[in-house]
C-alpha positions as CSV (number, residue, x, y, z in Angstrom):
1,M,73.1,-27.0,-30.5
2,K,73.9,-28.0,-34.1
3,R,70.2,-28.8,-34.6
4,W,69.2,-25.3,-33.5
5,L,71.8,-23.7,-35.7
6,L,70.5,-25.7,-38.7
7,I,66.9,-24.6,-37.9
8,V,68.0,-20.9,-37.6
9,L,69.9,-21.2,-40.9
10,L,67.0,-22.7,-42.7
11,L,64.6,-20.1,-41.4
12,A,67.0,-17.3,-42.5
13,V,67.3,-18.8,-46.0
14,G,63.5,-19.1,-46.1
15,V,63.0,-15.5,-45.1
16,W,65.6,-14.4,-47.7
17,L,63.8,-16.4,-50.4
18,V,60.3,-15.1,-49.6
19,P,60.4,-12.1,-51.9
20,Y,61.5,-14.3,-54.8
21,S,58.9,-17.0,-54.1
22,V,55.7,-15.0,-54.0
23,P,54.0,-16.9,-56.9
24,L,54.9,-20.2,-55.3
25,L,53.7,-19.2,-51.8
26,L,50.5,-17.9,-53.3
27,A,50.1,-21.2,-55.2
28,L,50.6,-23.2,-52.0
29,A,48.1,-21.0,-50.1
30,T,45.6,-21.4,-52.9
31,A,46.1,-25.2,-53.0
32,L,45.4,-25.4,-49.3
33,L,42.2,-23.5,-49.8
34,L,41.1,-25.7,-52.7
35,E,42.0,-29.0,-51.0
36,P,38.7,-29.4,-49.1
37,S,36.8,-29.1,-52.4
38,I,39.1,-31.6,-54.1
39,R,38.6,-34.1,-51.3
40,R,34.8,-33.6,-51.3
41,L,34.7,-34.2,-55.1
42,Q,36.8,-37.4,-54.7
43,Q,34.6,-38.8,-52.0
44,T,31.3,-37.9,-53.6
45,Y,32.0,-39.2,-57.1
46,R,34.9,-41.6,-56.3
47,L,37.3,-39.9,-58.7
48,K,41.0,-40.3,-58.9
49,R,42.9,-37.4,-57.5
50,V,44.2,-36.2,-60.9
51,H,40.6,-36.0,-62.2
52,A,39.3,-34.2,-59.1
53,V,42.2,-31.7,-59.2
54,T,41.7,-31.1,-62.9
55,A,38.0,-30.4,-62.4
56,I,38.5,-28.0,-59.4
57,F,41.5,-26.4,-61.1
58,S,39.5,-25.8,-64.3
59,L,36.7,-24.2,-62.4
60,F,39.1,-22.0,-60.5
61,I,40.7,-20.9,-63.8
62,V,37.3,-20.1,-65.3
63,I,36.4,-17.9,-62.3
64,V,39.7,-16.1,-62.3
65,G,39.5,-15.7,-66.1
66,V,36.1,-14.0,-65.8
67,L,37.3,-11.7,-63.1
68,L,40.4,-10.7,-65.0
69,Y,38.3,-10.1,-68.1
70,V,36.0,-7.8,-66.2
71,L,38.9,-6.0,-64.6
72,I,41.2,-5.7,-67.7
73,V,38.8,-5.3,-70.6
74,I,36.1,-3.2,-69.0
75,F,37.8,-1.2,-66.3
76,V,41.1,-0.5,-68.0
77,E,39.2,1.1,-70.9
78,Q,37.5,3.4,-68.3
79,V,40.8,4.1,-66.6
80,M,42.5,5.2,-69.8
81,A,39.5,7.4,-70.7
82,L,39.5,8.9,-67.2
83,S,43.2,9.5,-67.3
84,Q,42.8,11.7,-70.3
85,K,40.2,13.8,-68.5
86,L,42.1,13.9,-65.1
87,P,44.2,17.0,-65.8
88,A,41.1,18.9,-66.8
89,F,39.4,17.7,-63.6
90,L,42.4,18.8,-61.4
91,S,42.6,22.1,-63.2
92,E,38.9,22.6,-62.4
93,A,39.7,21.9,-58.8
94,T,42.3,24.6,-58.7
95,K,39.8,27.0,-60.2
96,V,37.5,26.2,-57.3
97,L,40.3,27.3,-55.0
98,D,40.8,30.5,-57.0
99,R,37.1,31.3,-56.7
100,L,37.2,30.6,-52.9
101,I,40.2,33.0,-52.6
102,Q,38.4,35.7,-54.6
103,T,35.2,35.3,-52.6
104,W,37.3,35.6,-49.4
105,Q,39.0,38.7,-50.7
106,S,35.7,40.4,-51.3
107,Y,34.8,39.9,-47.6
108,S,38.3,40.7,-46.3
109,S,39.3,44.1,-47.6
110,S,40.8,45.0,-44.3
111,I,43.4,42.3,-44.6
112,P,46.9,43.5,-45.8
113,P,47.6,42.9,-49.5
114,E,50.8,41.0,-48.6
115,I,48.8,38.2,-47.0
116,I,46.5,38.1,-50.0
117,E,49.5,37.8,-52.3
118,S,51.0,35.1,-50.2
119,L,47.8,33.1,-50.3
120,E,47.6,33.5,-54.1
121,R,51.2,32.2,-54.4
122,G,50.2,29.3,-52.3
123,V,47.2,28.6,-54.6
124,N,49.5,28.8,-57.7
125,T,51.9,26.3,-56.0
126,G,48.9,24.1,-55.3
127,Q,47.9,24.3,-59.0
128,Q,51.3,23.2,-60.1
129,M,51.3,20.4,-57.6
130,L,47.9,19.1,-58.8
131,L,49.0,19.3,-62.5
132,S,52.2,17.5,-61.6
133,F,50.2,14.9,-59.8
134,A,48.0,14.3,-62.8
135,S,51.1,13.9,-65.0
136,S,52.7,11.5,-62.6
137,L,49.5,9.5,-62.4
138,T,49.3,9.2,-66.1
139,Q,52.9,8.1,-66.3
140,S,52.2,5.5,-63.6
141,L,49.3,4.1,-65.6
142,V,51.6,3.7,-68.6
143,H,54.2,2.1,-66.3
144,Y,51.7,-0.4,-64.9
145,I,50.5,-1.3,-68.4
146,A,54.1,-1.8,-69.5
147,A,54.5,-4.2,-66.5
148,V,51.7,-6.5,-67.8
149,P,54.1,-8.9,-69.6
150,A,56.1,-9.5,-66.3
151,F,52.8,-10.0,-64.4
152,L,51.7,-12.6,-67.0
153,I,55.0,-14.5,-66.5
154,H,54.5,-14.5,-62.7
155,F,50.9,-15.5,-63.2
156,L,51.8,-18.3,-65.5
157,V,54.3,-19.6,-62.9
158,Y,51.6,-19.3,-60.2
159,I,49.1,-21.3,-62.3
160,V,51.5,-24.1,-63.2
161,A,52.7,-24.3,-59.6
162,L,49.1,-24.4,-58.3
163,F,48.2,-27.4,-60.4
164,L,51.4,-29.3,-59.5
165,I,51.0,-28.6,-55.8
166,C,47.4,-29.6,-55.8
167,L,48.4,-33.0,-57.3
168,D,51.3,-33.5,-54.9
169,L,49.7,-32.0,-51.7
170,P,49.0,-35.4,-50.0
171,R,52.6,-36.5,-50.6
172,L,53.9,-33.1,-49.3
173,K,51.8,-33.5,-46.2
174,Q,53.1,-37.0,-45.7
175,G,56.7,-35.8,-45.9
176,V,56.0,-33.2,-43.2
177,R,54.4,-35.8,-40.9
178,R,57.5,-37.9,-41.0
179,H,59.3,-35.2,-39.0
180,L,56.5,-34.8,-36.4
181,S,55.6,-36.7,-33.3
182,E,52.1,-38.2,-33.1
183,R,50.9,-35.6,-30.5
184,T,52.4,-32.7,-32.4
185,E,50.8,-34.0,-35.6
186,Q,47.4,-34.1,-34.0
187,R,47.6,-30.6,-32.6
188,L,49.1,-29.2,-35.7
189,G,46.4,-30.8,-37.8
190,M,43.7,-29.3,-35.6
191,I,45.3,-25.9,-35.8
192,V,45.7,-26.1,-39.6
193,T,42.1,-27.3,-40.1
194,Q,40.7,-24.5,-38.0
195,L,42.9,-21.8,-39.7
196,S,42.1,-23.2,-43.1
197,K,38.4,-22.9,-42.5
198,A,38.8,-19.5,-41.0
199,A,40.9,-18.3,-43.9
200,V,38.3,-19.4,-46.4
201,G,35.6,-17.8,-44.3
202,F,37.6,-14.6,-44.0
203,I,38.1,-14.4,-47.7
204,K,34.4,-15.0,-48.2
205,A,33.5,-12.4,-45.7
206,Q,35.7,-9.7,-47.2
207,F,34.5,-10.6,-50.7
208,L,30.9,-10.3,-49.6
209,L,31.5,-6.9,-47.9
210,S,33.4,-5.6,-51.0
211,V,30.6,-6.8,-53.3
212,I,28.0,-5.1,-51.1
213,T,30.1,-1.9,-51.0
214,F,30.6,-2.0,-54.7
215,F,26.9,-2.2,-55.6
216,I,25.8,0.4,-53.0
217,A,28.5,2.8,-54.4
218,L,27.5,1.9,-58.0
219,A,23.8,2.5,-57.4
220,G,24.5,5.8,-55.6
221,L,26.9,7.1,-58.3
222,V,24.4,6.1,-61.1
223,V,21.6,7.9,-59.3
224,L,23.9,11.0,-58.9
225,G,24.6,10.9,-62.7
226,I,28.4,10.3,-62.3
227,D,30.4,9.3,-65.4
228,Y,32.5,6.2,-65.1
229,A,30.3,5.0,-62.2
230,A,31.5,1.4,-62.4
231,L,35.2,2.5,-62.3
232,M,34.7,4.9,-59.5
233,A,32.8,2.3,-57.5
234,L,35.7,-0.1,-58.0
235,V,38.1,2.6,-56.8
236,I,36.0,3.1,-53.7
237,V,36.1,-0.6,-53.0
238,I,39.9,-0.8,-53.5
239,V,40.5,2.2,-51.3
240,D,38.2,0.8,-48.7
241,I,40.2,-2.4,-48.6
242,L,43.6,-0.6,-48.2
243,P,44.9,0.0,-44.7
244,I,44.3,3.4,-43.1
245,L,42.2,4.6,-46.0
246,G,38.4,4.1,-46.4
247,T,35.5,5.1,-48.5
248,G,35.6,8.6,-46.9
249,S,39.1,9.1,-48.5
250,V,37.3,9.3,-51.9
251,L,33.7,10.4,-51.3
252,V,34.2,13.1,-48.7
253,P,36.9,15.2,-50.5
254,W,34.9,14.7,-53.7
255,G,31.8,15.9,-52.1
256,I,33.5,19.0,-50.5
257,I,35.0,20.0,-53.9
258,S,31.6,19.6,-55.6
259,I,29.9,21.8,-53.0
260,A,32.7,24.4,-53.3
261,N,32.3,24.3,-57.1
262,G,28.6,25.2,-56.7
263,D,27.2,21.7,-57.3
264,K,25.6,21.3,-53.8
265,A,23.3,18.5,-54.8
266,L,26.2,16.3,-56.0
267,G,28.3,17.2,-53.0
268,I,25.6,16.4,-50.5
269,G,24.7,13.2,-52.4
270,L,28.3,12.0,-52.2
271,I,28.6,12.7,-48.5
272,V,25.2,10.9,-47.9
273,L,26.5,8.0,-50.0
274,F,29.6,7.8,-47.7
275,V,27.3,7.8,-44.6
276,V,25.1,5.0,-46.1
277,I,28.1,2.8,-47.0
278,T,29.6,3.3,-43.6
279,L,26.4,2.5,-41.7
280,V,25.6,-0.6,-43.8
281,R,29.1,-2.0,-43.4
282,R,29.2,-1.4,-39.6
283,I,25.8,-3.1,-39.2
284,I,26.5,-6.2,-41.3
285,E,30.2,-6.7,-40.5
286,P,29.7,-8.5,-37.2
287,K,27.1,-10.8,-38.7
288,V,29.1,-11.5,-41.9
289,F,32.3,-12.3,-39.8
290,S,30.5,-14.5,-37.4
291,T,28.7,-16.5,-40.1
292,N,31.8,-17.1,-42.2
293,L,34.5,-17.3,-39.5
294,G,32.6,-19.6,-37.1
295,I,32.9,-17.2,-34.2
296,S,30.0,-15.7,-32.2
297,P,28.5,-12.4,-33.2
298,L,29.7,-10.9,-29.9
299,A,33.3,-12.1,-30.4
300,A,33.2,-10.8,-34.0
301,L,31.9,-7.4,-32.9
302,V,34.4,-7.0,-30.0
303,S,37.3,-8.1,-32.2
304,V,36.4,-5.8,-35.0
305,Y,35.8,-2.8,-32.6
306,L,39.0,-3.4,-30.5
307,G,41.1,-4.1,-33.6
308,F,39.9,-0.8,-35.1
309,Q,40.5,1.1,-31.9
310,L,44.1,-0.3,-31.4
311,L,45.4,-0.6,-34.9
312,G,43.1,1.6,-37.0
313,F,41.6,0.3,-40.3
314,I,44.0,-2.7,-40.5
315,G,42.7,-3.8,-37.1
316,L,39.4,-4.7,-38.8
317,F,41.3,-7.6,-40.3
318,V,43.7,-8.4,-37.5
319,G,41.1,-8.5,-34.7
320,P,39.1,-11.4,-36.0
321,V,42.3,-13.2,-37.1
322,V,43.6,-13.1,-33.5
323,V,40.3,-14.5,-32.1
324,I,40.4,-17.3,-34.7
325,L,44.0,-18.1,-33.9
326,V,43.4,-18.2,-30.1
327,E,40.4,-20.4,-30.5
328,A,42.3,-22.8,-32.8
329,L,45.2,-23.0,-30.2
330,A,42.7,-23.5,-27.4
331,K,40.9,-26.4,-29.2
332,A,44.3,-28.0,-30.0
333,G,45.2,-27.9,-26.3
334,V,48.2,-25.5,-26.9
335,I,46.5,-22.8,-24.7
336,R,44.7,-23.8,-21.5
337,W,42.2,-21.5,-19.8
338,T,41.9,-23.4,-16.5
339,I,42.0,-21.0,-13.6
340,K,42.1,-22.2,-10.0
341,L,41.5,-19.9,-7.0
């Protein structure tokens, strides 16, 4: 009884510390992902662990540095430039609503003036809301820029912790093994190995899908003559990754507003771009998941489809994860599928 109380207490303390330990947890997860590369480098070139860790860690820092340079130096400049034009863009959107109301008025002379006035008041309220949204968005950008120093501190803790955990990971694993039975250690090792491979494959699959989406969106926006095409393509990718939302959350409203504003070519082009991105992703997703996650294309297709049907957009991620977890537990002998009739 005392042992269970101690376990529950430790779990409660761990849950309580999670929000304060995000950089350390991310460092641990990253170290587990980098561990296969470190071991392979040690075995191939017979290096000491400190040298292999230093090499892989340096390569990781270079890759992260390049990505941060692209995101911060290039895209932040475009975000600041776009934020200055955003109020004018939203004001133009409200003018489109005004024109739609005026056009509708010309075809609806039989409608009572009170209804027309009510609609106009609604449009004016919408204008104020859009302008307020633009102001809030600009203030949010300033707030996020002001939060950069705190982010750098967390990032520094993450980097230092990552290097130290990579160095001590074998000793940490050995410490955990002391508290496990031989059978539990074997099963847990199989599960962790399978999940680690799946995690790396899952990240690779999502990265590949995001890269494909980015370049399709970038090419389409460049062809359509959109300013800040790279920034808008990045926004489309970010929105596509977020739960519930998707590329249609950006491209479809944008296309409808463009058509209503009289730019039918741009509006239709944006909607066609949305259709192209959606079709390409749906066609390649099962193949990308099956290749990188080690599951069959049929299992990948079924997990993605059922996940989407049951949980919406987030189900696209949860479905394959559930299949991977079940397969890992089955291979470790935790789940048995024997059916006797």
